[in-house]
N, C-alpha and C positions, 0 to 999 in steps of 0.2 A: 482579564484573560482566565486568571484559576478558575472564577464562578463560571466561567461559559463552559469550560470542559468538564466541571464537575456536573452541569447541566446536560452536557452533550451523553456523559459516563452513566447517568441516572436514565436516559432516553434510551438510550441503546440496550441497556440493564434490560429496561422493562419490554422493549420489544422482542429480546431473545427470549425470556420469559412467556410473552404472549404466544412466541411461533415455538416454542417448548424446545429450544437448542441453548446448547451452552454459550453462558456469556466468559468472555475473555476479557479481561481490563487491556486496553490499549492507550497511547500517548500520541500526541499529534503527529508526533515524527512518524510514526509507522503507517501512518493514514495514506501521505501522499505516495509512499512505494507502493501500495497495496491497490492505490486506486488508479494508479497508472499502468502498472502490470496487468489489470484487470481489462482495463480501457483496451490496451494495445493487445491483448489475447483476443479481445471483442473485435478488430480491425479496425479503430476510430484512427482515421487519419488525421485527425486535428490535433491529438496530445500533441505532439512536438511543440505547436502554438502556446498551447496552456501552459506546457510548461517551461517555457522559454528558454528551451535547448535549440541549437542551431542545424542540429539533423538527426534524423529518424536512428544514426546510427549510435549518437550520445544517448539519446532515452534508452534506446536497448540494452546499451553498456551500464546505463546508471540505475536502471529499477528493474534487470530481470531478476526476479527473485525466484525463477526457478532452474536459474542456472547451476547445474553442478560445478562444484570446486574441486579440482584434484592435489596432491602434493605429492611430489616425489618423496621417498624415504631417505634417508641420512644415516650414513655410516658412522 
C-alpha cells in the first residue's frame, strides 16, 4: 500500500509541475472528502450510492468542506 501511495504522490507531483501549479502533499484520507465535495458541487446525483451513505443529507453533513463552523464566546 505504501508503494502505491508513493507512486500516486510522485505522479501527482509531476502533473502539478507540468501544469505549473503548486503541489501540496496529501494523504488518502484527504482524497475521499475532497472528491465527494467536488462531485456534490458538480451536481452528481449518484454520489450517495458511491459513498454507501443512506441519504443525501448524511453526505452533506459528513463531506461539506465549505461549511463555516461557528463557536460562541465563553466568559
